[in-house]
N, CA, C and O atoms as a GROMACS GRO file, in nm:
protein
  416
    1UNK      N    1   0.345 -12.870   2.863
    1UNK     CA    2   0.281 -12.741   2.852
    1UNK      C    3   0.273 -12.670   2.986
    1UNK      O    4   0.271 -12.547   2.990
    2UNK      N    5   0.269 -12.745   3.093
    2UNK     CA    6   0.268 -12.683   3.225
    2UNK      C    7   0.394 -12.600   3.246
    2UNK      O    8   0.389 -12.492   3.304
    3UNK      N    9   0.507 -12.653   3.199
    3UNK     CA   10   0.635 -12.582   3.210
    3UNK      C   11   0.629 -12.452   3.132
    3UNK      O   12   0.676 -12.348   3.180
    4UNK      N   13   0.571 -12.456   3.012
    4UNK     CA   14   0.558 -12.335   2.930
    4UNK      C   15   0.469 -12.232   2.999
    4UNK      O   16   0.499 -12.112   2.998
    5UNK      N   17   0.362 -12.280   3.060
    5UNK     CA   18   0.271 -12.190   3.130
    5UNK      C   19   0.343 -12.121   3.245
    5UNK      O   20   0.325 -12.001   3.267
    6UNK      N   21   0.423 -12.197   3.318
    6UNK     CA   22   0.500 -12.139   3.427
    6UNK      C   23   0.596 -12.033   3.375
    6UNK      O   24   0.607 -11.924   3.432
    7UNK      N   25   0.666 -12.064   3.266
    7UNK     CA   26   0.760 -11.967   3.210
    7UNK      C   27   0.689 -11.842   3.160
    7UNK      O   28   0.739 -11.731   3.176
    8UNK      N   29   0.574 -11.860   3.102
    8UNK     CA   30   0.498 -11.744   3.053
    8UNK      C   31   0.452 -11.658   3.170
    8UNK      O   32   0.452 -11.535   3.160
    9UNK      N   33   0.412 -11.721   3.280
    9UNK     CA   34   0.372 -11.641   3.397
    9UNK      C   35   0.492 -11.566   3.455
    9UNK      O   36   0.479 -11.453   3.502
   10UNK      N   37   0.610 -11.629   3.451
   10UNK     CA   38   0.732 -11.559   3.495
   10UNK      C   39   0.758 -11.440   3.404
   10UNK      O   40   0.792 -11.331   3.451
   11UNK      N   41   0.743 -11.461   3.274
   11UNK     CA   42   0.763 -11.350   3.179
   11UNK      C   43   0.665 -11.236   3.208
   11UNK      O   44   0.704 -11.119   3.209
   12UNK      N   45   0.539 -11.271   3.229
   12UNK     CA   46   0.438 -11.167   3.258
   12UNK      C   47   0.472 -11.092   3.385
   12UNK      O   48   0.462 -10.969   3.389
   13UNK      N   49   0.510 -11.166   3.490
   13UNK     CA   50   0.546 -11.103   3.617
   13UNK      C   51   0.666 -11.011   3.599
   13UNK      O   52   0.666 -10.898   3.649
   14UNK      N   53   0.768 -11.059   3.528
   14UNK     CA   54   0.888 -10.978   3.506
   14UNK      C   55   0.855 -10.856   3.422
   14UNK      O   56   0.910 -10.747   3.444
   15UNK      N   57   0.766 -10.873   3.325
   15UNK     CA   58   0.726 -10.760   3.241
   15UNK      C   59   0.656 -10.654   3.326
   15UNK      O   60   0.680 -10.534   3.309
   16UNK      N   61   0.571 -10.698   3.417
   16UNK     CA   62   0.503 -10.604   3.505
   16UNK      C   63   0.604 -10.532   3.594
   16UNK      O   64   0.591 -10.412   3.620
   17UNK      N   65   0.706 -10.605   3.639
   17UNK     CA   66   0.809 -10.541   3.720
   17UNK      C   67   0.886 -10.438   3.639
   17UNK      O   68   0.922 -10.332   3.690
   18UNK      N   69   0.911 -10.470   3.511
   18UNK     CA   70   0.982 -10.375   3.426
   18UNK      C   71   0.898 -10.250   3.400
   18UNK      O   72   0.952 -10.142   3.379
   19UNK      N   73   0.768 -10.267   3.401
   19UNK     CA   74   0.681 -10.149   3.383
   19UNK      C   75   0.696 -10.052   3.500
   19UNK      O   76   0.673  -9.932   3.486
   20UNK      N   77   0.736 -10.105   3.614
   20UNK     CA   78   0.758 -10.021   3.733
   20UNK      C   79   0.907 -10.004   3.757
   20UNK      O   80   0.951  -9.996   3.872
   21UNK      N   81   0.984  -9.998   3.650
   21UNK     CA   82   1.130  -9.994   3.660
   21UNK      C   83   1.181  -9.871   3.732
   21UNK      O   84   1.292  -9.872   3.786
   22UNK      N   85   1.103  -9.766   3.732
   22UNK     CA   86   1.151  -9.643   3.797
   22UNK      C   87   1.169  -9.663   3.946
   22UNK      O   88   1.246  -9.591   4.009
   23UNK      N   89   1.098  -9.762   4.004
   23UNK     CA   90   1.111  -9.786   4.147
   23UNK      C   91   1.218  -9.892   4.177
   23UNK      O   92   1.242  -9.924   4.294
   24UNK      N   93   1.281  -9.946   4.072
   24UNK     CA   94   1.380 -10.053   4.092
   24UNK      C   95   1.521  -9.996   4.080
   24UNK      O   96   1.545  -9.898   4.009
   25UNK      N   97   1.612 -10.059   4.150
   25UNK     CA   98   1.753 -10.021   4.135
   25UNK      C   99   1.803 -10.080   4.004
   25UNK      O  100   1.737 -10.165   3.944
   26UNK      N  101   1.920 -10.036   3.960
   26UNK     CA  102   1.974 -10.084   3.832
   26UNK      C  103   2.007 -10.234   3.841
   26UNK      O  104   1.993 -10.305   3.742
   27UNK      N  105   2.049 -10.281   3.959
   27UNK     CA  106   2.078 -10.425   3.972
   27UNK      C  107   1.948 -10.506   3.967
   27UNK      O  108   1.946 -10.616   3.911
   28UNK      N  109   1.840 -10.452   4.025
   28UNK     CA  110   1.710 -10.520   4.017
   28UNK      C  111   1.661 -10.523   3.873
   28UNK      O  112   1.606 -10.624   3.827
   29UNK      N  113   1.680 -10.412   3.801
   29UNK     CA  114   1.641 -10.408   3.660
   29UNK      C  115   1.722 -10.509   3.579
   29UNK      O  116   1.667 -10.579   3.494
   30UNK      N  117   1.851 -10.517   3.605
   30UNK     CA  118   1.937 -10.611   3.533
   30UNK      C  119   1.895 -10.755   3.563
   30UNK      O  120   1.890 -10.839   3.473
   31UNK      N  121   1.864 -10.782   3.690
   31UNK     CA  122   1.820 -10.917   3.728
   31UNK      C  123   1.689 -10.950   3.660
   31UNK      O  124   1.671 -11.061   3.608
   32UNK      N  125   1.597 -10.855   3.661
   32UNK     CA  126   1.466 -10.877   3.596
   32UNK      C  127   1.485 -10.897   3.446
   32UNK      O  128   1.420 -10.984   3.387
   33UNK      N  129   1.572 -10.818   3.385
   33UNK     CA  130   1.599 -10.835   3.242
   33UNK      C  131   1.657 -10.974   3.214
   33UNK      O  132   1.621 -11.038   3.115
   34UNK      N  133   1.746 -11.020   3.300
   34UNK     CA  134   1.806 -11.152   3.285
   34UNK      C  135   1.699 -11.261   3.297
   34UNK      O  136   1.696 -11.356   3.219
   35UNK      N  137   1.610 -11.246   3.396
   35UNK     CA  138   1.502 -11.344   3.415
   35UNK      C  139   1.413 -11.348   3.291
   35UNK      O  140   1.377 -11.455   3.243
   36UNK      N  141   1.380 -11.230   3.240
   36UNK     CA  142   1.294 -11.223   3.120
   36UNK      C  143   1.364 -11.291   3.002
   36UNK      O  144   1.301 -11.367   2.929
   37UNK      N  145   1.491 -11.263   2.985
   37UNK     CA  146   1.566 -11.322   2.873
   37UNK      C  147   1.574 -11.473   2.885
   37UNK      O  148   1.548 -11.544   2.788
   38UNK      N  149   1.609 -11.523   3.003
   38UNK     CA  150   1.619 -11.667   3.023
   38UNK      C  151   1.483 -11.734   3.004
   38UNK      O  152   1.473 -11.840   2.942
   39UNK      N  153   1.379 -11.674   3.059
   39UNK     CA  154   1.245 -11.732   3.045
   39UNK      C  155   1.202 -11.731   2.899
   39UNK      O  156   1.141 -11.828   2.852
   40UNK      N  157   1.231 -11.625   2.827
   40UNK     CA  158   1.194 -11.618   2.685
   40UNK      C  159   1.268 -11.726   2.605
   40UNK      O  160   1.209 -11.790   2.518
   41UNK      N  161   1.396 -11.746   2.635
   41UNK     CA  162   1.473 -11.850   2.567
   41UNK      C  163   1.416 -11.988   2.600
   41UNK      O  164   1.405 -12.074   2.513
   42UNK      N  165   1.381 -12.008   2.726
   42UNK     CA  166   1.326 -12.137   2.767
   42UNK      C  167   1.192 -12.164   2.699
   42UNK      O  168   1.165 -12.276   2.658
   43UNK      N  169   1.107 -12.061   2.688
   43UNK     CA  170   0.978 -12.077   2.619
   43UNK      C  171   1.002 -12.111   2.472
   43UNK      O  172   0.936 -12.198   2.416
   44UNK      N  173   1.096 -12.041   2.409
   44UNK     CA  174   1.127 -12.069   2.268
   44UNK      C  175   1.180 -12.212   2.252
   44UNK      O  176   1.141 -12.282   2.159
   45UNK      N  177   1.268 -12.254   2.342
   45UNK     CA  178   1.323 -12.390   2.336
   45UNK      C  179   1.213 -12.494   2.355
   45UNK      O  180   1.209 -12.595   2.285
   46UNK      N  181   1.125 -12.468   2.450
   46UNK     CA  182   1.014 -12.561   2.474
   46UNK      C  183   0.923 -12.569   2.351
   46UNK      O  184   0.876 -12.677   2.315
   47UNK      N  185   0.899 -12.456   2.287
   47UNK     CA  186   0.816 -12.454   2.167
   47UNK      C  187   0.882 -12.534   2.055
   47UNK      O  188   0.815 -12.607   1.982
   48UNK      N  189   1.013 -12.521   2.042
   48UNK     CA  190   1.086 -12.598   1.941
   48UNK      C  191   1.074 -12.747   1.968
   48UNK      O  192   1.052 -12.826   1.876
   49UNK      N  193   1.090 -12.785   2.094
   49UNK     CA  194   1.076 -12.927   2.131
   49UNK      C  195   0.937 -12.979   2.097
   49UNK      O  196   0.923 -13.089   2.042
   50UNK      N  197   0.835 -12.901   2.129
   50UNK     CA  198   0.697 -12.943   2.099
   50UNK      C  199   0.678 -12.958   1.949
   50UNK      O  200   0.620 -13.056   1.903
   51UNK      N  201   0.728 -12.862   1.872
   51UNK     CA  202   0.714 -12.868   1.726
   51UNK      C  203   0.788 -12.990   1.670
   51UNK      O  204   0.735 -13.060   1.583
   52UNK      N  205   0.909 -13.015   1.718
   52UNK     CA  206   0.985 -13.131   1.670
   52UNK      C  207   0.913 -13.262   1.703
   52UNK      O  208   0.911 -13.354   1.622
   53UNK      N  209   0.855 -13.269   1.822
   53UNK     CA  210   0.780 -13.390   1.860
   53UNK      C  211   0.658 -13.409   1.770
   53UNK      O  212   0.627 -13.521   1.729
   54UNK      N  213   0.591 -13.300   1.739
   54UNK     CA  214   0.474 -13.309   1.650
   54UNK      C  215   0.516 -13.353   1.510
   54UNK      O  216   0.447 -13.434   1.448
   55UNK      N  217   0.627 -13.300   1.462
   55UNK     CA  218   0.676 -13.340   1.330
   55UNK      C  219   0.712 -13.488   1.329
   55UNK      O  220   0.683 -13.559   1.232
   56UNK      N  221   0.774 -13.536   1.436
   56UNK     CA  222   0.811 -13.678   1.445
   56UNK      C  223   0.685 -13.765   1.444
   56UNK      O  224   0.680 -13.868   1.378
   57UNK      N  225   0.585 -13.721   1.521
   57UNK     CA  226   0.459 -13.796   1.524
   57UNK      C  227   0.392 -13.799   1.386
   57UNK      O  228   0.340 -13.902   1.345
   58UNK      N  229   0.396 -13.688   1.316
   58UNK     CA  230   0.336 -13.681   1.182
   58UNK      C  231   0.412 -13.773   1.087
   58UNK      O  232   0.350 -13.846   1.008
   59UNK      N  233   0.547 -13.771   1.094
   59UNK     CA  234   0.625 -13.860   1.009
   59UNK      C  235   0.594 -14.006   1.039
   59UNK      O  236   0.580 -14.087   0.948
   60UNK      N  237   0.582 -14.040   1.168
   60UNK     CA  238   0.553 -14.178   1.208
   60UNK      C  239   0.417 -14.220   1.153
   60UNK      O  240   0.404 -14.329   1.098
   61UNK      N  241   0.316 -14.134   1.167
   61UNK     CA  242   0.183 -14.166   1.115
   61UNK      C  243   0.185 -14.179   0.963
   61UNK      O  244   0.119 -14.266   0.907
   62UNK      N  245   0.261 -14.093   0.899
   62UNK     CA  246   0.271 -14.097   0.753
   62UNK      C  247   0.337 -14.227   0.708
   62UNK      O  248   0.293 -14.290   0.611
   63UNK      N  249   0.442 -14.268   0.779
   63UNK     CA  250   0.509 -14.393   0.744
   63UNK      C  251   0.415 -14.512   0.764
   63UNK      O  252   0.413 -14.604   0.683
   64UNK      N  253   0.338 -14.509   0.872
   64UNK     CA  254   0.241 -14.617   0.896
   64UNK      C  255   0.136 -14.621   0.785
   64UNK      O  256   0.099 -14.728   0.738
   65UNK      N  257   0.090 -14.503   0.745
   65UNK     CA  258  -0.010 -14.497   0.638
   65UNK      C  259   0.048 -14.550   0.507
   65UNK      O  260  -0.019 -14.621   0.433
   66UNK      N  261   0.174 -14.515   0.480
   66UNK     CA  262   0.239 -14.566   0.359
   66UNK      C  263   0.252 -14.718   0.365
   66UNK      O  264   0.230 -14.787   0.265
   67UNK      N  265   0.289 -14.770   0.482
   67UNK     CA  266   0.300 -14.916   0.498
   67UNK      C  267   0.165 -14.983   0.474
   67UNK      O  268   0.158 -15.086   0.406
   68UNK      N  269   0.058 -14.925   0.528
   68UNK     CA  270  -0.076 -14.981   0.508
   68UNK      C  271  -0.116 -14.974   0.361
   68UNK      O  272  -0.175 -15.068   0.308
   69UNK      N  273  -0.082 -14.864   0.295
   69UNK     CA  274  -0.114 -14.849   0.153
   69UNK      C  275  -0.038 -14.953   0.071
   69UNK      O  276  -0.094 -15.013  -0.021
   70UNK      N  277   0.090 -14.973   0.103
   70UNK     CA  278   0.169 -15.074   0.032
   70UNK      C  279   0.111 -15.213   0.053
   70UNK      O  280   0.104 -15.292  -0.040
   71UNK      N  281   0.071 -15.242   0.175
   71UNK     CA  282   0.011 -15.372   0.206
   71UNK      C  283  -0.120 -15.390   0.128
   71UNK      O  284  -0.145 -15.497   0.073
   72UNK      N  285  -0.201 -15.286   0.125
   72UNK     CA  286  -0.328 -15.294   0.051
   72UNK      C  287  -0.301 -15.314  -0.098
   72UNK      O  288  -0.373 -15.389  -0.166
   73UNK      N  289  -0.198 -15.247  -0.149
   73UNK     CA  290  -0.162 -15.262  -0.289
   73UNK      C  291  -0.119 -15.406  -0.319
   73UNK      O  292  -0.160 -15.465  -0.419
   74UNK      N  293  -0.036 -15.463  -0.230
   74UNK     CA  294   0.008 -15.603  -0.248
   74UNK      C  295  -0.111 -15.697  -0.243
   74UNK      O  296  -0.122 -15.790  -0.324
   75UNK      N  297  -0.201 -15.674  -0.146
   75UNK     CA  298  -0.320 -15.760  -0.134
   75UNK      C  299  -0.409 -15.750  -0.259
   75UNK      O  300  -0.460 -15.851  -0.308
   76UNK      N  301  -0.426 -15.629  -0.311
   76UNK     CA  302  -0.508 -15.611  -0.431
   76UNK      C  303  -0.443 -15.680  -0.550
   76UNK      O  304  -0.510 -15.744  -0.631
   77UNK      N  305  -0.312 -15.666  -0.560
   77UNK     CA  306  -0.240 -15.730  -0.671
   77UNK      C  307  -0.254 -15.882  -0.664
   77UNK      O  308  -0.275 -15.948  -0.765
   78UNK      N  309  -0.242 -15.936  -0.543
   78UNK     CA  310  -0.256 -16.081  -0.525
   78UNK      C  311  -0.399 -16.124  -0.559
   78UNK      O  312  -0.419 -16.228  -0.621
   79UNK      N  313  -0.497 -16.045  -0.517
   79UNK     CA  314  -0.637 -16.078  -0.548
   79UNK      C  315  -0.660 -16.077  -0.698
   79UNK      O  316  -0.733 -16.162  -0.750
   80UNK      N  317  -0.600 -15.982  -0.769
   80UNK     CA  318  -0.613 -15.976  -0.915
   80UNK      C  319  -0.549 -16.100  -0.978
   80UNK      O  320  -0.606 -16.163  -1.068
   81UNK      N  321  -0.429 -16.134  -0.929
   81UNK     CA  322  -0.361 -16.254  -0.980
   81UNK      C  323  -0.445 -16.379  -0.955
   81UNK      O  324  -0.459 -16.463  -1.044
   82UNK      N  325  -0.499 -16.391  -0.835
   82UNK     CA  326  -0.582 -16.507  -0.800
   82UNK      C  327  -0.707 -16.513  -0.888
   82UNK      O  328  -0.748 -16.620  -0.932
   83UNK      N  329  -0.768 -16.397  -0.912
   83UNK     CA  330  -0.887 -16.392  -0.997
   83UNK      C  331  -0.851 -16.432  -1.140
   83UNK      O  332  -0.928 -16.502  -1.205
   84UNK      N  333  -0.736 -16.388  -1.188
   84UNK     CA  334  -0.690 -16.426  -1.322
   84UNK      C  335  -0.668 -16.576  -1.333
   84UNK      O  336  -0.707 -16.638  -1.432
   85UNK      N  337  -0.606 -16.632  -1.230
   85UNK     CA  338  -0.584 -16.778  -1.229
   85UNK      C  339  -0.717 -16.852  -1.229
   85UNK      O  340  -0.735 -16.949  -1.304
   86UNK      N  341  -0.810 -16.807  -1.146
   86UNK     CA  342  -0.941 -16.873  -1.139
   86UNK      C  343  -1.014 -16.862  -1.272
   86UNK      O  344  -1.077 -16.958  -1.317
   87UNK      N  345  -1.006 -16.747  -1.336
   87UNK     CA  346  -1.070 -16.729  -1.467
   87UNK      C  347  -1.007 -16.821  -1.570
   87UNK      O  348  -1.077 -16.883  -1.651
   88UNK      N  349  -0.874 -16.830  -1.567
   88UNK     CA  350  -0.804 -16.917  -1.660
   88UNK      C  351  -0.843 -17.063  -1.639
   88UNK      O  352  -0.866 -17.137  -1.735
   89UNK      N  353  -0.849 -17.105  -1.513
   89UNK     CA  354  -0.890 -17.242  -1.482
   89UNK      C  355  -1.034 -17.268  -1.527
   89UNK      O  356  -1.065 -17.375  -1.578
   90UNK      N  357  -1.120 -17.168  -1.508
   90UNK     CA  358  -1.259 -17.180  -1.551
   90UNK      C  359  -1.270 -17.193  -1.701
   90UNK      O  360  -1.346 -17.276  -1.753
   91UNK      N  361  -1.194 -17.111  -1.772
   91UNK     CA  362  -1.194 -17.118  -1.919
   91UNK      C  363  -1.143 -17.254  -1.966
   91UNK      O  364  -1.201 -17.314  -2.056
   92UNK      N  365  -1.035 -17.302  -1.905
   92UNK     CA  366  -0.981 -17.433  -1.942
   92UNK      C  367  -1.082 -17.544  -1.915
   92UNK      O  368  -1.093 -17.639  -1.993
   93UNK      N  369  -1.156 -17.534  -1.804
   93UNK     CA  370  -1.256 -17.636  -1.772
   93UNK      C  371  -1.368 -17.634  -1.875
   93UNK      O  372  -1.415 -17.739  -1.918
   94UNK      N  373  -1.411 -17.515  -1.916
   94UNK     CA  374  -1.517 -17.504  -2.017
   94UNK      C  375  -1.467 -17.561  -2.150
   94UNK      O  376  -1.540 -17.636  -2.215
   95UNK      N  377  -1.344 -17.528  -2.190
   95UNK     CA  378  -1.287 -17.581  -2.314
   95UNK      C  379  -1.285 -17.733  -2.312
   95UNK      O  380  -1.320 -17.800  -2.409
   96UNK      N  381  -1.242 -17.786  -2.197
   96UNK     CA  382  -1.234 -17.932  -2.184
   96UNK      C  383  -1.372 -17.995  -2.199
   96UNK      O  384  -1.388 -18.097  -2.266
   97UNK      N  385  -1.472 -17.935  -2.137
   97UNK     CA  386  -1.608 -17.992  -2.146
   97UNK      C  387  -1.662 -17.981  -2.287
   97UNK      O  388  -1.728 -18.072  -2.337
   98UNK      N  389  -1.634 -17.868  -2.352
   98UNK     CA  390  -1.681 -17.850  -2.490
   98UNK      C  391  -1.612 -17.953  -2.580
   98UNK      O  392  -1.677 -18.014  -2.666
   99UNK      N  393  -1.482 -17.973  -2.560
   99UNK     CA  394  -1.408 -18.071  -2.640
   99UNK      C  395  -1.462 -18.210  -2.618
   99UNK      O  396  -1.474 -18.288  -2.713
  100UNK      N  397  -1.494 -18.244  -2.494
  100UNK     CA  398  -1.550 -18.376  -2.464
  100UNK      C  399  -1.689 -18.393  -2.524
  100UNK      O  400  -1.727 -18.501  -2.567
  101UNK      N  401  -1.765 -18.282  -2.526
  101UNK     CA  402  -1.899 -18.288  -2.583
  101UNK      C  403  -1.892 -18.306  -2.735
  101UNK      O  404  -1.976 -18.374  -2.794
  102UNK      N  405  -1.792 -18.246  -2.795
  102UNK     CA  406  -1.777 -18.257  -2.941
  102UNK      C  407  -1.722 -18.395  -2.978
  102UNK      O  408  -1.771 -18.460  -3.071
  103UNK      N  409  -1.622 -18.438  -2.906
  103UNK     CA  410  -1.559 -18.567  -2.931
  103UNK      C  411  -1.568 -18.653  -2.806
  103UNK      O  412  -1.476 -18.655  -2.725
  104UNK      N  413  -1.678 -18.723  -2.790
  104UNK     CA  414  -1.695 -18.800  -2.666
  104UNK      C  415  -1.602 -18.920  -2.653
  104UNK      O  416  -1.607 -18.992  -2.553
   0.00000   0.00000   0.00000
């Protein structure tokens, strides 16, 4: 962002010079116009880079969140399976005890 700030100050300075263009020669005006154009392109390019970096960061965070959600889903599924197994084992143990109580 420091680079962008520098370019923006160059643009402002050049704009002020263009406001006083009547005191400038045509070559000075052309040079100032060139500086303004190059600085504007550089600011736009820097903004594009910043936006692309932000998009990449957002995608990375989104992928991490998806990975965490998938992991949580797998853990929940395993917990459900484990609970089902435990319930089944409990039911079988109760059946066995009832059967033994009926037929000792």
